[in-house]
N, C-alpha and C positions, 0 to 999 in steps of 0.2 A: 515797640511791643511783639517784635520774631524774639529780642532774647527772653522776655516772661515766657513768653510761649515753650520756648525750648525748657526754661528750668521747669515751668511745669509738668511737660510731657516726661521730664526724667522722673522728678516726684512721683507722679501719678504711675509711669511704669515700675516704679521700685514698691509705692504700695500695693500694687495687682500682683507684684511678683511674693510680695509677704503675705498677702491673703491665698494666693493657691497654696503657698507651703504650709498657712496655716490649714487649708481646707485641707489636705494631704495627712495631717499630723492628727489633725483632731477627729477625722476619722473613726480610729483607734482607741481614741482620748477623749472623749464626752467629757472629763474633769479638767481637761485643761482649757475646753471652751467656755465652761460654764464660769471656771476662776476668770478667763481673759474677755469676758461677753461684753461688760461695759468700756473696758476704756480701746476696745477692738471698734467698737461699735463707733463711741465718741471719735478716734481720730479719723476712721471713713468718713464722720460726715463733714468732719473739718475738711480734708482732701477734697470731697465731693461740692460742697459750698464754694470752694478755692476754683475750681475746675467751673462750675457753671456761671461766675463771676467773669471768670475771665471770656469764655463762650460768648457771654450777655454782650461785651462789650465789645468780641471780634465782630458779630453778628451787627450791632450798629454802626460800624463802622465801615461795614461792608455794604451796608442798605443804602447808609448815606453817598457811598461810590458809584452805587447802582441808577439812581437817580438823579445825581448829576449828570449821567451820563458819559464818566469818564471812561476813555480807551483803555479796555481791558478787563474792566467791571466784570464783563459778560462770560468773561474767560475763566476770572477768579472767583464766581460765585459758581459757574459748571464745575470744576474741579473740586470747590468746599460740598458742593453737594455730593458729588461723585463719590470722594475722600469718605465722605462722613457716612454716605448711605454702604459703604464697602468694608465700615468698621462698625455701623449700629445694627445692621440687619444681621449678619449673622451671629450678633451677641443677643440680640433678641431672639432668635431662633434654637440657639445652645439655651436660654434662659427658658424660655418656654417646655421645650422638651424636658430639660432639669426636673422642672418643677413638677410637671405630670410623672415622671420617673420618681422622686422623692416622695409624692403626694402617696401613689398607685404602687408603686412597686415596692418600695419596702415593706408595706405592709403584706405584699403576698409573700417575701419571704417564711412569713412566721404563721404558714393557714394550718390549720388543724390537721391535716395528712401527714407533715410533715411530724408535728410529735407522736399522732398516732404510730407511723412508723417506728419512729423511734422506741416507743414503750411494747410496740410490740417485737422489737429488735433486741429490746433487757428481756421479755419474756420468752422470747425465743432461748437466748444465752441461758435464763435463770432455768430452763427446763432445761437443756443439755445437762447443765453438773447435777440436775437432781437425776438425770438419767444416770450420769458418768457413779454416783454415791449409790444409786437402788443396782450397777451391775457390779461395782465393787463390796455393796451387802453380800447379796448372793455368792459373789467367793467367798464371802468369811463365814456365812451360813455353811456353805460346803466343807472348808477349812475346819470349821465348828466340830462337824459330828467326823470329820476324821479322826481328829483330835481326840474323840470322845471314844473312839475305836480303838484307837492304836492302846498299845501296851503303855504305862506307866514309865517314863524318864525316856519317850522319845520324841516329845514336842519340839526340841530345839533343830532337831533332823527335819522334821515334818516344817519347822515355821522356814527353816534356809532353805528346804525345794521349794517352798512358794515363792519367796523372794528373788531367789536365782530364776524362775520360772517366767516371772513377770516384771520384764525391764523399768516400769515406770514404778513398783513398789519398790519405797523408800525403806518401811521397818512394821516386821510383826512381831506383835509383844502381847504376851500373856501376863496379865496383873490380877491381885487379889481381890477384893470386895473393896478395900482403903483406896485403890489404886497404885498400889505399893507393887514392884516389878517381880516378876518372879522369871518369865523366859522370854527373851529375846534374838532376835534375826534382822539384820540391817544389812542392806546395800551397801553402805559405803562405812569406812569405820570413822571417819569424818564427825563432826556436830557432835551435839551435846543429847544424850538420849533422853537424859533425864527430864529436856523440855519438852519432849514427844508423848510424856506417861499422861492420862487423860485424870482432867480437873477432878473436883467435888463435884460441880455440877455435871458434866458429865456423866460420873458415874450415878448420879442420885437419876437422870434421866433414864440411862440404861436399865437401871433396876425399877423404875417407875414403868418405864414403857417395851422394856427387853430388848429394846436395839438405840443406837445412836449413831447418826448419821447425817455428817454437813461440813462444805468446802471452808475452807481456812485459808488465810493467806491470802499475798494479794493485794489487791482492789478489789472485793466483794463485791457483789451485785444487790447494793441495799434497795429499797426502795427509796431510798433520799439519797438522788445521784448527786447531788452538790455538796452531800455534808463532807467533813476530812476522811480521807481514806482508813481504811483499817492498819493498827499497827502491825507492820510485817513477822510473823514466827521466825525467819529466817535473814539472815544477810541478803540473799537473792532474791526475797520477797515474791518465791515460787508460790501460785496456786496448789493447794494441795486436798485432798479428799479424806477429812477420818471416820473410821467406822469402829463400834466399840458394841459387839454382843457376849452373851452369856456362854460360856462353853459347857453343855451338858456336862453331871457329875455322871464319869461311868463307877461300875461298881466292884469293889477291890475282890481281889479273891478270898480275902477273910471276912467278906462283908461290911467292911469300914466304908464310910462314905468320906471325900476328900473335901476340903474349904471350898465354896464357891470361887471361881475364875474366870476370867472375862476375857477376850480376844480382842486386841486392836490390832486395825490395818491402815497404814498410812500410804495413800498412795498419790504421785504428782497428778492434778489434772490433765487431760492429752493439751497441749503445747498451743493448736489453732486455736480450738475453742477459748482457752483463757487469753490469749492478743485479742480474739473478736469480741469477749465482752467488756477488756477494757477499752477501747475503741468505740464501743457502744456508750461506753459510761461519759468517758468526754465529750463525745461525742451530745450527748444529752446536757451534760454539763454545761458548755458554749452556748447550746442552744437556749437556754433556760435563760441567761446571763444577757445575751443580745437581745433577746425575747423582751424582758425587762427595761432595757437603754433605748429599744427603737423610738420613743416618743422624744426623748432629745437628740436622738439622731436626726430626727426629720426637719426640727425646729435647726438643726447646727448646719445642715444644707441649706435652708431656707434661706438664712439670713445669712449665710456667707454667698451664696450666690446672687443676691440682691442686689449685695455692697459689691461685690466683683460688677454686675451688669451696670451698677453706676456708675463705676469708675470708666468701666470700658466705655461705654458712650461717651461720656463727657471729657476722655481724654481722646476718644479718636475726634470727636469733633474738633478739640484743640487742636488736633494733630492735621486735623483738612486744612485747616486755617494756615499752620507753617508750612504746610508741604504747596499747597497751591501759593501762597507768595514767593517762593521758593522756585516754582516752576515756571511762575506766570511770566515774570522779566524776559528771562532767554526764549519760551516757547513765542510772546510776542514779537521777539525779533524775528523769530524762525518763519513766522507767519508771513508777517511783510516779505520778507524776502524771497519766500514761497511764492507770493503774488506777485516780485517781481520777477521771477523765473519763469514764469507762466506766462509772463507778455514778452520772453524773447530778451529781460535786459539781467543780463550775465555776471555785473558790476558785483565789487563786494562789500558787503554789509559789515555794520560796525559788530566789534568785540565783546564778550561780556567776558569781563576779566575774575571769573571763579577759576578757583584748582579743579572741581568737581567736572562730572561726565557733561553737564551741563554748557559749562562755559567748552569743552572740549567738544561737542556737537557744533557751537555758532562756527568755530573755526574749520572743522572737519567742513562747514554747509558752505564757508569762503571757499575752501577746499576743492569741493565738488563745484562750485563753478566755475571755478578755473581749470578746471579739468575739461567741462562740459563745453565750456569756451572752444578748449584746445582738440576735445572729440569730435564737433561738429566740422571743426576743418578738417581734420582726417577724413571725418564722414564723407565730405565729400571730394576731396581727392579719392579714398578709396572706389566712390563711388563712377567718378569716370574713368577710374584703371578697370572695375569689374565691367562696364558697359564696353569698353575695349577689348577686354578679356572675350568676352562673350562674343562680341561681334567677330574675331578672329576665330574661335571654335566654333562658329555657324559657317562659316566659310571653309574650315578645312574639311567637316563631315557634310557641306554640300557638296564640294571637289574630290572626295573617296570614292575610289571604284569601286568598294564594298557596301553592301546595302547594312545601314544601323538600324535595328529598333529598340526602342524601349519600352516596355509591358509594364504592366501594373499585376499584382499578385494573382489575378484572377485572368491573366493574357489577354487584358485589353489594349488594344495599340494606345499608347500615350504620344508619338514623335516618334519620326522617319526621317532620314536624309534623300535626298533627291534619288540616290543610285537603287533605294528600293523602287522608285517608281520603274527607272528602267529598266531593272532587274525582272520584275514582276510583271512589268505593263498591267500596273492596275496606279490610279488615280492617289494618292498620299493622303488629300482631302475627305476623298470618301471611304478610307479604311481607320482615321483616327476614332477613337472610342469605340470602334466593334472587336468583339471576340475573333483571335486571328483565325481558330479553323471555324468561323461563321462567314467568313469572309467566301464571296464565289470566288472558287478556280483556288483558293486558298485553304482548303479542307484539310489534306492531307499533310500541306506543309506546317499548317498549324496543330494538328496530332502527332506529327513527328516533332514538334519543338515541345510540347508537353511531354512527350513519351522522353525524350533528351532528357529533361530535368529530373522523371520519374526512376528513369534508370540510374541518373547520378547519385539521389538519394538513397535507391537499392545497394548498388555499390559501394556506398558509404555507410550502409546498416551492415551489408555484409564484414566490414573490414577491409576492403580493399580500395585503396586510397582515399581511406578519410579526410585526407587533409588538400585532395583536390579542389580547384576555385573554379574550375568551367568543364565544360565537354566538348567534344566534337565529334560530329557527323557528318556522312553524305546522305546528301535528301535526294529523291526524284520527285519534282514537280512538274507537272502536267502542264506543257507550255498552250499559252493562249492559243486558241483554233485563228484567231485574225492575222495573226504572223505570219502564218502561209508554208513552215516547212516541215518537214518530212519528218523528221523526228520531234513529237509532240513532245518530248520530255525535257525536262531542264535540272541539270547535274548541279545541286548547289551545295558548298561545302560550310557548315554551319558550322558555329563555333555559340556556346552559349554561356551564360555566366549570371549570378544573384547581385541584385543590386539592394544597399539597404536605402527604402525613403522612407517620407515620411507615412507614420499609421501606419507600417507593416514591410514589406521587403517587394520587389519587383524583380524585374529581368530584364537582360543586356542581350540580343543577339546579333551578331555582325555573318554576314555571310555572302561567298563571293559566286560567281557563275564560273563551274570548271567543266561546263558540259564540253567544249572544245579540247581542255585538257585530258577529258577522260577518252574521249574518242580517240585522240593522238596515241593515248597510251596503252588501247586496246590494239590501235592497228600494229605499233611496237609489240606490242608483247605476241599477239597473234603469227605477226611476221617473223621473230625468231622463233616462235614454236613450230611454223613451218619449215624453215630452215633447217633446224636443228632434224626435224623428224628425217624428211627429203635427202640430208646428208649423209647423217649417221646409220639411219633404220631402214628408212624405205627406199634407197639407193641401191644398196645391197642383195635385197628380199630378191627381188625377181631375177638379176641373173645368177642367183644360189637356185631358188627353185626350176628357170630353164635348163642352168648344168644337170639338176637330180636327175628332172625329166628325159636329158637328150642321154644320160647314161645310162638309165634304165633300157630306154629306145635300141642304143648300141649293143649292150650287152648283154642283153634278154636272152636274145637265140643262140647268143656264143658259149653259153654256160650251163652246165650241167643243172639238172632240177632242181638239186638243195641249193646249189649255188644262185642262181637263177633265185629261189625264194627269197634266199637272205639279202639279193640286191635287192628285190621289190619290197623287203621291208624296212631296210635301211632309207630307201627313197623315199618310200611313202610317209616314214618318221622325217623325213627332212620337209617336206612339202606340208606335213599336216604341223610341223613347229613354226615354218613361214607362213602360215596362213594366220598362226597364234601369236606371233608377233603383228602381223597387220591388225589385228585385233585390239593389241594394246595401242598400237599407232592412232586406231577409231578410237580407244578411250578418252586419248590426250586430246583428241577432237571436237569428241562430246562433252568434254569435263566444262564447257559453257553452254552446253545444253541441258542444264538437269531439269528434270519435269519439276511443275509446280507442287510444294507440298501439299496435301490436302488434309487438313487439319478437321481434329476429331476429338472428343474428352475420352482422356487415357489416365490411367494409373501408372504414375512413372515408377513407383516400386514395385508392381507386379512385372512390368517391363524391365526392369534390370534384373529382377529374380528370376524371370525365364530365360535372359539370354545366360544368365550366369550359371545356369544347372550345366550350358555347355563347356564350361572353361571348371567346374569346381565339380572334382571325382568325392568326396564327401568322405576320404579317406583318414582326415587328420594332417594331411601334408602338402595341402594346396597354399600356394602364394597369395591367394585373391581373397581378402575378408571385406564384408560387404557389412556395412553400419546404415541399416535403410530406418531412417526414421518415419516415427509412428505420426500417424492423421496427417498425413502432405495431402492435401485439396487433390483434385485434377487440372492436368493442363488441358490446354488445345495442341496437338501434335499431331505429327504423321506417324505411324508406327513404324512403316517401311523404312525413312529416314532415320528417323530416331536409331534404330535397329542397326544403322548402316552405320552410324556415330559411334556408338557405344561398341561395337565389335571393331571398328579403327583404334580408338583410345585404346583399349583393352589387349587388344594385338601389341599397339606402339609398345603402353607398358611392358609386356611380354618380351619386346626386344629389346627393350633397354634393361630388363632383367640379365638378358643373354650375355651382356657387353661389363657384367661385374667383375672385376679382377677377382685372383685366387684368394681367401682368404678375408673378402668383403664379407660384411653382416649378413643374415639368414634373406631370401630377397623376398618382399613385402609390397600387394597392391591393394589399397584400398581402397574403395567404392563408397560413398556418402551419399547421401542424400536427404535434405532437410529444408523447412521452410524459415525461409527469412522476411523478415515483416520491416516497413519499412514507412517512411511518409510520402506520398505522392507531391507532385508541384502545385496541388490544389490544395494541399491540406492535409488529407482524406488520409486516412491511415490503408495502407494495401499489403497485398501478401506477393510474394513471388518463391519460385521452386530451386534450389539450388541441387546440381550435379557436380559431384568432387571427385576426380580419378586420380589417386597419389600413388608414385613411387618411391621406394628407395633406391633407382639407380642412378647413372652419374650425374644425371641431370642434361640442359641446355648449354652447348659452349653460347658465350654472352652474343657472339653474331648471329649465329642460328636460332638464336630466342627472341631477336629483334625482327628477324623475319619467317617467323615460323611457317606462316598462315599464308604467305609467298609460294606458287606453285615453282615446281621444280627445286624449293630449297630443304634440303633433306641430308641428315647426318650418316645416313644408314648407308653402306658400301653399294645395294641393291633395293631396286625401287625408283618409284617416276618424282615420287615429293608431291605427291597431288593429294593424298589421305590428307594433310590438317586443314589443306586450303580447301575438299571437299566440304567436309566437316565444318568448317567456319562459315561457310556460305548456305549450308543448310540450317546450321542454329540461326542464323541473320535472319533466313526466309520464317523462321519461327516466331519473328520477333524477339529473338533472346540476345546474348551477349557470353562472347567466349572468352576467356582470358588464359595465359600459361605464366606459369611464375617457379623460378628456382627455389627449392627451399631456401631460409636464412642460412642452416647449417651444410649447404650442399650435398644435403644428401639426398638428392632426388629431385622430382619438380612435380606439378600438379597441374591438372588441366580444371577448369571453371566454368562449370558454365551455369546460367540466370536465366530460367525460363520466365518469362513477365506476363504470358499469356495463359491464365487460369481459364476453366470453363467455367462456363455460368453458375450463380451460384443454387438455383434449380437443383441441376448435377450432382454439385459438390453435395448436396446434403442429402 
């Protein structure tokens, strides 16, 4: 049965292919279809009958198996119905659409407006030719009058001038009453002039109507467009215009009259007009031919589509039996094996010995069951190892001295270790699930962590350390009042980094309590400052002042008045300078007591411009070049402290310019402000303002660059080294960030200040 199905499927496929080929060929050759119609109909009827018989036998056998309840008959029935529907339904849809198309669309191709449009095009072309003939006739009339007025014997020159002045004029001829040549002028010497002479009929019409004008040559626009084309008058078959008119008889000096003469002008028709006329003529002829053949065309399509549908339907059903039979056996084996695997039985199944994909599928199924058995054993081993690793990791985290917190993308606490509870004096269970900056006592800590991730995004957007994966910050957190410690601030060294988590991103925060370390460092630092001041500055100041005052007291009465005045002036200078040095020492002491910043909304560009007026003379030789960005948002800042910052940085840059060696490039200081757009830690779009002061000086030495913001670290021969330390402290109190970097080509350095606190939107607007 399977073999018969295969043979019939092959034959049916071949017949369908032949029908499709005949359909494509007969669409332009209805005669071929008419000659082969009977043979084609009989052949297809025989094939369709054979396929119908085969389908009937197959259906009967399947029905018998289904009634008997044999295993696999249901699957076989479903497969047959499925494949038959796949083949039959699209064929029916295509057949119905095609019949509608043939029945209605073909008639719409030959509607009246198309024929009227073609006739209008023909009339338009004919009108164009008539107009061209009229224009040529007017030219002939003017030329005839001119010939009548000129002396006898100048006709050739007049005609030659006419031919030369008109590029389309082929020739101009004067003939007698019988059409004989009298005088001629031609644009080209090639061709047969005698063939251009007017015929007897033309001369008769001239004598009757006093003029003759008509197009000739090419495929002229006749009323019967499907008739044979007119015989061309020359080898290239060009469309020409011919006009013949009588020439007025001039009166000779002796009173005699000349024999009647006629002027003939032959001119090429406009090329575009000729081409358009020929195109319309051919289109009309083709339209008429197809219009007459439309009935046969519709019959041809309907019959061919019907035969194709029958073959497709019967072939699809026969193929459905064949495919279903081949698929049923291995699929049934696989279904049985799947049921066994679902029950936990991973033993091998019987293999179907076929060379196709179904045979390979059953082999792969057995391979899969074996691999599943091995994988189940491996999963059990890995599960045990994972439990051990998890227990070990939890033990490590629980015993870490540093606090470890895992936050989601909205900064809700997901998990933490025991050190978080110890350092923050908060119960971990009560914090889980809460937003960090909403937990009582941790608002400042949470806000600082959010700001840290926001600053990391801002630095990346500004091009500073784009590959940095974490940030580090020292955060002051109020200590819980219940602890009873006099200093209520915890100093936490906090590090933060992003974590990829399911459904978005998360954050990992690790922090240590370094309050004791900071306190010890402060004590050591200020002790060192006090020691240096006492040893190097303050100890010599008192003896110097006392010695100067003693000299004044002992010598003032012993010197002449001029010398006494000089002594008084010198001792006063010494005392004043000692007092100034004491004030400088007091400045060192006051470094740690900078007054808090009073923040207000201010325009950074206006502030910078105000300060630069003190440094720029405007004479064209200034080394400071401002580049202030337009449309900067207002920032929150203390104008006095920010002026101190800008003055300090400009002075440092000028001092660096003084260290340039001879032959160095022209000193230059760039002051740049710009807006930086970055993504906040919560995913929102944010804006910051950056101030950059760059110079082309020698830059910082590596050792100085690493500690540039520490007190007493300076490369200058004079100075306290507190300038940049003070600048850093002011910027940090403004909630900003400051950084120093040497240029890549070692031609100077840049100080980059990032101000993150912007004025409220109402003030910026």
